[in-house]
VMD Tcl script that builds the backbone (N, CA, C; Angstrom):
set m [mol new atoms 330]
animate dup $m
set s [atomselect $m all]
$s set {name element resname resid chain x y z} {
  {N N MET 1 A 0.957 -0.947 0.153}
  {CA C MET 1 A -0.063 -0.301 0.118}
  {C C MET 1 A 0.780 1.359 -0.036}
  {N N VAL 2 A 0.461 2.353 -0.707}
  {CA C VAL 2 A 0.944 3.561 -0.587}
  {C C VAL 2 A 0.088 4.395 -0.351}
  {N N THR 3 A 0.308 5.375 0.689}
  {CA C THR 3 A -0.801 6.474 1.151}
  {C C THR 3 A 0.192 7.717 1.474}
  {N N THR 4 A -0.449 8.730 2.027}
  {CA C THR 4 A 0.092 9.677 2.617}
  {C C THR 4 A 0.253 9.774 4.274}
  {N N ASP 5 A 1.727 10.345 4.351}
  {CA C ASP 5 A 2.061 10.243 5.821}
  {C C ASP 5 A 1.247 11.478 6.492}
  {N N TYR 6 A -0.345 11.384 6.818}
  {CA C TYR 6 A -1.011 12.552 7.019}
  {C C TYR 6 A -2.336 11.982 7.431}
  {N N SER 7 A -3.027 12.423 8.380}
  {CA C SER 7 A -4.288 12.267 8.953}
  {C C SER 7 A -4.567 11.139 9.818}
  {N N ALA 8 A -5.479 10.126 9.254}
  {CA C ALA 8 A -5.433 8.922 9.783}
  {C C ALA 8 A -4.518 7.908 9.120}
  {N N HIS 9 A -4.327 8.073 8.006}
  {CA C HIS 9 A -3.272 6.839 7.134}
  {C C HIS 9 A -2.370 6.212 8.041}
  {N N PRO 10 A -1.578 7.003 8.672}
  {CA C PRO 10 A -0.228 6.500 9.247}
  {C C PRO 10 A -0.728 5.492 10.557}
  {N N GLU 11 A -1.639 5.670 10.971}
  {CA C GLU 11 A -2.447 4.639 12.207}
  {C C GLU 11 A -2.414 3.522 11.610}
  {N N TRP 12 A -2.743 3.102 10.379}
  {CA C TRP 12 A -3.159 1.906 9.810}
  {C C TRP 12 A -2.266 1.344 8.826}
  {N N ALA 13 A -1.280 2.308 8.279}
  {CA C ALA 13 A -0.441 1.830 7.252}
  {C C ALA 13 A 1.215 1.799 7.511}
  {N N ARG 14 A 1.198 2.346 8.862}
  {CA C ARG 14 A 2.756 2.314 9.156}
  {C C ARG 14 A 3.417 0.976 9.734}
  {N N GLY 15 A 4.412 0.428 8.700}
  {CA C GLY 15 A 4.993 -0.558 8.769}
  {C C GLY 15 A 4.306 -1.787 8.134}
  {N N CYS 16 A 3.341 -1.426 7.449}
  {CA C CYS 16 A 2.737 -2.176 6.365}
  {C C CYS 16 A 2.718 -1.533 4.947}
  {N N GLY 17 A 2.973 -0.449 4.998}
  {CA C GLY 17 A 2.857 0.290 3.334}
  {C C GLY 17 A 3.967 1.429 3.365}
  {N N GLU 18 A 4.234 1.994 2.304}
  {CA C GLU 18 A 5.118 3.413 2.174}
  {C C GLU 18 A 3.875 4.297 2.569}
  {N N LEU 19 A 4.604 5.053 3.357}
  {CA C LEU 19 A 4.116 6.299 3.636}
  {C C LEU 19 A 4.549 7.471 2.550}
  {N N ILE 20 A 4.085 8.778 2.434}
  {CA C ILE 20 A 4.356 9.576 1.409}
  {C C ILE 20 A 3.978 11.145 2.301}
  {N N LYS 21 A 5.136 11.406 2.530}
  {CA C LYS 21 A 5.023 12.934 2.757}
  {C C LYS 21 A 4.414 13.643 2.381}
  {N N PRO 22 A 3.297 14.562 2.966}
  {CA C PRO 22 A 2.778 15.669 1.884}
  {C C PRO 22 A 3.939 17.061 1.799}
  {N N ILE 23 A 3.819 17.414 0.628}
  {CA C ILE 23 A 4.161 18.638 0.450}
  {C C ILE 23 A 3.736 19.778 0.797}
  {N N ALA 24 A 2.222 19.455 0.795}
  {CA C ALA 24 A 1.454 20.752 1.143}
  {C C ALA 24 A -0.170 20.155 1.508}
  {N N LEU 25 A -0.856 21.024 2.270}
  {CA C LEU 25 A -2.351 20.878 2.504}
  {C C LEU 25 A -3.013 22.006 2.345}
  {N N GLU 26 A -4.113 21.394 1.630}
  {CA C GLU 26 A -4.901 22.051 0.800}
  {C C GLU 26 A -6.199 22.031 1.682}
  {N N ALA 27 A -7.032 23.090 1.944}
  {CA C ALA 27 A -8.515 23.057 2.450}
  {C C ALA 27 A -9.123 23.207 1.163}
  {N N GLU 28 A -10.465 22.294 1.227}
  {CA C GLU 28 A -11.745 21.966 0.665}
  {C C GLU 28 A -12.356 23.330 0.873}
  {N N PRO 29 A -12.558 24.135 -0.280}
  {CA C PRO 29 A -13.592 25.447 0.105}
  {C C PRO 29 A -14.605 25.085 0.813}
  {N N LEU 30 A -15.643 24.213 0.573}
  {CA C LEU 30 A -16.773 24.045 1.292}
  {C C LEU 30 A -17.291 23.715 2.534}
  {N N THR 31 A -16.255 22.639 2.583}
  {CA C THR 31 A -15.985 21.753 4.431}
  {C C THR 31 A -14.961 22.243 5.085}
  {N N ASN 32 A -13.750 22.796 4.352}
  {CA C ASN 32 A -12.646 22.906 5.168}
  {C C ASN 32 A -11.834 22.068 5.369}
  {N N ILE 33 A -11.944 20.743 4.845}
  {CA C ILE 33 A -11.430 19.477 5.338}
  {C C ILE 33 A -9.891 19.617 4.515}
  {N N ARG 34 A -8.904 19.259 5.350}
  {CA C ARG 34 A -7.548 19.826 4.607}
  {C C ARG 34 A -7.592 18.302 3.981}
  {N N ARG 35 A -6.862 18.360 2.475}
  {CA C ARG 35 A -6.392 17.360 1.865}
  {C C ARG 35 A -4.539 17.618 1.670}
  {N N ALA 36 A -4.028 16.362 1.775}
  {CA C ALA 36 A -2.419 16.312 1.874}
  {C C ALA 36 A -2.418 16.462 0.026}
  {N N ILE 37 A -1.333 17.237 -0.302}
  {CA C ILE 37 A -0.850 17.060 -1.442}
  {C C ILE 37 A 0.529 16.713 -1.276}
  {N N ILE 38 A 0.620 15.586 -2.516}
  {CA C ILE 38 A 2.124 14.780 -2.652}
  {C C ILE 38 A 2.829 15.242 -3.686}
  {N N ASP 39 A 4.300 15.045 -3.794}
  {CA C ASP 39 A 4.728 14.922 -4.998}
  {C C ASP 39 A 4.739 13.843 -5.781}
  {N N VAL 40 A 4.035 13.503 -6.772}
  {CA C VAL 40 A 3.987 12.954 -7.832}
  {C C VAL 40 A 5.014 11.883 -7.738}
  {N N ASP 41 A 6.539 12.163 -8.110}
  {CA C ASP 41 A 7.632 11.288 -8.370}
  {C C ASP 41 A 7.766 10.531 -6.934}
  {N N ASP 42 A 7.411 10.964 -5.659}
  {CA C ASP 42 A 7.735 10.348 -4.389}
  {C C ASP 42 A 6.635 9.372 -4.627}
  {N N TYR 43 A 5.358 9.112 -5.213}
  {CA C TYR 43 A 4.427 8.236 -5.021}
  {C C TYR 43 A 4.913 7.600 -6.033}
  {N N VAL 44 A 5.474 7.735 -7.291}
  {CA C VAL 44 A 5.705 6.734 -8.312}
  {C C VAL 44 A 7.515 5.682 -7.809}
  {N N ASP 45 A 7.888 6.543 -6.937}
  {CA C ASP 45 A 9.131 6.104 -6.780}
  {C C ASP 45 A 8.372 4.819 -5.604}
  {N N ALA 46 A 7.358 5.235 -4.477}
  {CA C ALA 46 A 7.294 4.124 -3.670}
  {C C ALA 46 A 6.848 3.132 -4.396}
  {N N LEU 47 A 5.608 3.590 -5.352}
  {CA C LEU 47 A 4.930 1.791 -6.073}
  {C C LEU 47 A 5.997 1.212 -6.855}
  {N N LEU 48 A 6.755 1.956 -7.011}
  {CA C LEU 48 A 8.186 1.107 -8.097}
  {C C LEU 48 A 9.271 0.288 -6.863}
  {N N LYS 49 A 9.103 0.952 -6.018}
  {CA C LYS 49 A 9.626 0.200 -4.692}
  {C C LYS 49 A 9.171 -1.138 -4.239}
  {N N LEU 50 A 7.539 -1.095 -4.244}
  {CA C LEU 50 A 6.685 -2.281 -4.158}
  {C C LEU 50 A 6.732 -3.369 -5.121}
  {N N LEU 51 A 6.665 -2.562 -6.211}
  {CA C LEU 51 A 6.928 -3.232 -7.425}
  {C C LEU 51 A 8.189 -4.217 -7.839}
  {N N ASP 52 A 9.336 -3.422 -7.592}
  {CA C ASP 52 A 10.543 -4.256 -7.522}
  {C C ASP 52 A 11.144 -5.352 -6.289}
  {N N ASP 53 A 10.066 -5.050 -5.178}
  {CA C ASP 53 A 10.675 -5.867 -3.989}
  {C C ASP 53 A 9.884 -6.919 -3.777}
  {N N LYS 54 A 9.903 -8.120 -3.875}
  {CA C LYS 54 A 8.522 -9.281 -3.756}
  {C C LYS 54 A 8.832 -9.404 -2.364}
  {N N GLU 55 A 9.687 -9.322 -1.423}
  {CA C GLU 55 A 9.788 -9.643 0.017}
  {C C GLU 55 A 9.205 -8.637 0.758}
  {N N LEU 56 A 9.487 -7.344 0.014}
  {CA C LEU 56 A 9.034 -6.227 0.933}
  {C C LEU 56 A 7.112 -6.615 0.674}
  {N N ARG 57 A 6.496 -6.368 -0.218}
  {CA C ARG 57 A 5.245 -6.880 -0.637}
  {C C ARG 57 A 4.654 -7.886 0.434}
  {N N LYS 58 A 5.488 -9.105 0.221}
  {CA C LYS 58 A 5.124 -9.949 1.233}
  {C C LYS 58 A 5.063 -9.565 2.731}
  {N N SER 59 A 5.765 -8.814 3.438}
  {CA C SER 59 A 6.258 -8.386 4.598}
  {C C SER 59 A 5.117 -7.679 5.051}
  {N N TYR 60 A 4.895 -6.487 4.023}
  {CA C TYR 60 A 3.649 -5.220 4.341}
  {C C TYR 60 A 2.097 -6.189 4.377}
  {N N GLY 61 A 2.261 -7.575 3.482}
  {CA C GLY 61 A 0.879 -8.100 3.637}
  {C C GLY 61 A 0.687 -8.301 4.569}
  {N N GLU 62 A 1.779 -9.119 5.183}
  {CA C GLU 62 A 1.255 -10.100 6.579}
  {C C GLU 62 A 1.062 -9.269 7.518}
  {N N LYS 63 A 2.092 -7.763 7.648}
  {CA C LYS 63 A 1.779 -7.095 8.766}
  {C C LYS 63 A 0.348 -6.495 8.517}
  {N N GLY 64 A -0.187 -6.076 7.529}
  {CA C GLY 64 A -1.059 -5.511 6.969}
  {C C GLY 64 A -2.747 -6.329 7.743}
  {N N ILE 65 A -2.350 -7.512 7.262}
  {CA C ILE 65 A -3.334 -8.634 8.258}
  {C C ILE 65 A -3.496 -8.181 9.477}
  {N N GLU 66 A -2.251 -8.373 9.996}
  {CA C GLU 66 A -2.458 -8.203 11.848}
  {C C GLU 66 A -2.817 -6.892 12.198}
  {N N VAL 67 A -2.631 -5.653 11.379}
  {CA C VAL 67 A -3.296 -4.315 11.689}
  {C C VAL 67 A -4.613 -4.274 11.354}
  {N N ALA 68 A -4.898 -4.900 10.428}
  {CA C ALA 68 A -6.722 -4.829 9.794}
  {C C ALA 68 A -7.189 -5.594 10.909}
  {N N LYS 69 A -6.872 -6.854 11.695}
  {CA C LYS 69 A -7.436 -7.417 12.693}
  {C C LYS 69 A -7.451 -6.754 13.984}
  {N N GLY 70 A -6.579 -5.773 13.827}
  {CA C GLY 70 A -6.734 -4.617 15.160}
  {C C GLY 70 A -7.595 -3.663 15.184}
  {N N MET 71 A -8.300 -3.715 13.805}
  {CA C MET 71 A -9.388 -2.361 13.464}
  {C C MET 71 A -10.589 -3.291 13.288}
  {N N ASP 72 A -10.826 -4.438 14.017}
  {CA C ASP 72 A -12.254 -4.854 14.004}
  {C C ASP 72 A -12.818 -3.997 14.989}
  {N N TRP 73 A -14.442 -3.925 14.608}
  {CA C TRP 73 A -15.119 -2.918 15.394}
  {C C TRP 73 A -15.040 -3.743 16.586}
  {N N SER 74 A -15.056 -4.815 16.827}
  {CA C SER 74 A -15.062 -5.656 18.402}
  {C C SER 74 A -13.574 -5.037 19.094}
  {N N VAL 75 A -12.719 -5.114 18.321}
  {CA C VAL 75 A -11.570 -4.474 19.137}
  {C C VAL 75 A -11.951 -3.139 19.463}
  {N N ILE 76 A -12.058 -2.165 18.620}
  {CA C ILE 76 A -12.181 -0.760 18.789}
  {C C ILE 76 A -13.585 -0.540 19.656}
  {N N CYS 77 A -14.610 -1.421 19.619}
  {CA C CYS 77 A -15.617 -0.580 20.731}
  {C C CYS 77 A -14.802 -1.196 22.019}
  {N N LYS 78 A -14.366 -2.169 22.414}
  {CA C LYS 78 A -13.824 -2.251 23.433}
  {C C LYS 78 A -12.482 -1.694 23.927}
  {N N GLN 79 A -11.702 -0.702 23.024}
  {CA C GLN 79 A -10.992 -0.089 23.669}
  {C C GLN 79 A -11.693 1.477 23.792}
  {N N TRP 80 A -12.750 1.660 23.351}
  {CA C TRP 80 A -13.701 2.945 23.680}
  {C C TRP 80 A -14.232 2.619 24.831}
  {N N GLU 81 A -14.967 1.479 25.332}
  {CA C GLU 81 A -15.299 1.161 26.176}
  {C C GLU 81 A -14.173 1.104 27.661}
  {N N ASP 82 A -13.413 0.629 27.373}
  {CA C ASP 82 A -12.064 0.877 28.516}
  {C C ASP 82 A -11.836 2.399 28.322}
  {N N ALA 83 A -11.722 3.293 27.637}
  {CA C ALA 83 A -11.302 4.536 27.794}
  {C C ALA 83 A -12.471 5.305 28.289}
  {N N ILE 84 A -13.514 5.078 28.130}
  {CA C ILE 84 A -14.775 5.763 28.935}
  {C C ILE 84 A -14.761 5.235 30.470}
  {N N ASP 85 A -14.779 3.988 30.588}
  {CA C ASP 85 A -14.805 3.673 31.818}
  {C C ASP 85 A -13.498 3.981 33.002}
  {N N SER 86 A -12.484 4.000 31.829}
  {CA C SER 86 A -11.315 4.574 32.712}
  {C C SER 86 A -11.628 6.373 33.266}
  {N N VAL 87 A -11.981 7.199 32.903}
  {CA C VAL 87 A -13.050 8.139 32.745}
  {C C VAL 87 A -13.856 8.373 34.008}
  {N N LEU 88 A -14.949 7.446 33.790}
  {CA C LEU 88 A -16.418 7.403 34.684}
  {C C LEU 88 A -16.038 6.650 35.859}
  {N N TYR 89 A -14.970 5.774 35.724}
  {CA C TYR 89 A -14.694 4.694 36.879}
  {C C TYR 89 A -13.625 4.694 37.024}
  {N N PRO 90 A -12.501 5.682 37.703}
  {CA C PRO 90 A -11.022 5.839 37.767}
  {C C PRO 90 A -10.145 4.908 38.597}
  {N N GLU 91 A -10.997 4.506 39.686}
  {CA C GLU 91 A -10.878 3.447 40.521}
  {C C GLU 91 A -10.832 1.966 40.183}
  {N N GLY 92 A -11.585 1.852 39.100}
  {CA C GLY 92 A -11.724 0.402 38.392}
  {C C GLY 92 A -13.410 -0.013 38.859}
  {N N GLY 93 A -13.509 -1.136 38.598}
  {CA C GLY 93 A -14.826 -1.522 39.078}
  {C C GLY 93 A -16.103 -1.144 38.213}
  {N N ALA 94 A -15.771 -0.767 36.796}
  {CA C ALA 94 A -16.835 -0.489 36.347}
  {C C ALA 94 A -17.805 -1.731 36.188}
  {N N PRO 95 A -19.134 -1.370 36.378}
  {CA C PRO 95 A -20.108 -2.377 36.124}
  {C C PRO 95 A -20.480 -3.058 34.898}
  {N N ASP 96 A -20.569 -4.440 35.239}
  {CA C ASP 96 A -21.187 -5.317 33.929}
  {C C ASP 96 A -22.601 -4.516 33.173}
  {N N LYS 97 A -23.048 -4.597 33.635}
  {CA C LYS 97 A -24.600 -4.035 33.402}
  {C C LYS 97 A -25.026 -2.670 33.930}
  {N N VAL 98 A -25.643 -1.905 33.488}
  {CA C VAL 98 A -26.129 -0.606 34.108}
  {C C VAL 98 A -27.764 -0.624 33.800}
  {N N ASP 99 A -28.688 -0.307 35.039}
  {CA C ASP 99 A -29.834 -0.453 35.049}
  {C C ASP 99 A -30.432 0.887 34.464}
  {N N LEU 100 A -31.135 0.913 33.165}
  {CA C LEU 100 A -31.693 1.976 32.648}
  {C C LEU 100 A -33.127 1.982 32.571}
  {N N SER 101 A -33.647 1.575 33.069}
  {CA C SER 101 A -35.208 1.660 33.338}
  {C C SER 101 A -35.786 2.963 34.080}
  {N N GLY 102 A -34.528 3.646 34.670}
  {CA C GLY 102 A -35.317 4.709 35.595}
  {C C GLY 102 A -34.806 5.961 34.791}
  {N N ILE 103 A -34.238 5.610 33.600}
  {CA C ILE 103 A -34.133 6.882 32.625}
  {C C ILE 103 A -35.319 7.185 31.590}
  {N N ASN 104 A -35.674 8.418 31.945}
  {CA C ASN 104 A -36.920 8.517 31.177}
  {C C ASN 104 A -36.384 9.829 30.066}
  {N N TYR 105 A -36.650 9.698 29.060}
  {CA C TYR 105 A -36.265 10.823 27.882}
  {C C TYR 105 A -37.378 10.669 26.721}
  {N N ASN 106 A -37.380 12.019 25.953}
  {CA C ASN 106 A -38.279 11.691 25.076}
  {C C ASN 106 A -37.778 12.709 23.833}
  {N N LEU 107 A -37.243 11.901 22.611}
  {CA C LEU 107 A -36.823 12.289 21.558}
  {C C LEU 107 A -37.341 13.469 21.171}
  {N N GLU 108 A -38.671 13.646 20.984}
  {CA C GLU 108 A -39.333 14.538 20.064}
  {C C GLU 108 A -39.177 15.750 20.771}
  {N N ALA 109 A -38.780 15.952 22.416}
  {CA C ALA 109 A -38.781 17.422 23.022}
  {C C ALA 109 A -37.044 17.612 22.835}
  {N N MET 110 A -36.503 17.090 21.943}
  {CA C MET 110 A -35.084 17.328 22.005}
  {C C MET 110 A -34.641 18.352 20.285}
}
mol reanalyze $m
mol bondsrecalc $m
mol representation Tube
mol addrep $m
């Protein structure tokens, strides 16, 4: 894989793909979402590197599978639960189940 070394890409591509450093960031006018601008020569060099190196492609593929397993929703949800529980219950001992029967809300009133 070849991707930019910007935003969320490095989180899932570092160690299992080639990261291209942006030469500039450009904001999209309507949403102000910033986009990475890369040097096309750097991109082509990274592609050629992968094309020429079968062992590197194999290594990146194996590492990529492991990274993908860590991005499974069951893993991500558990990480979020643990992060939230660490704030709500800093001493530990988060309950396995919370009784929500006493909570009253009206979605139409919101």
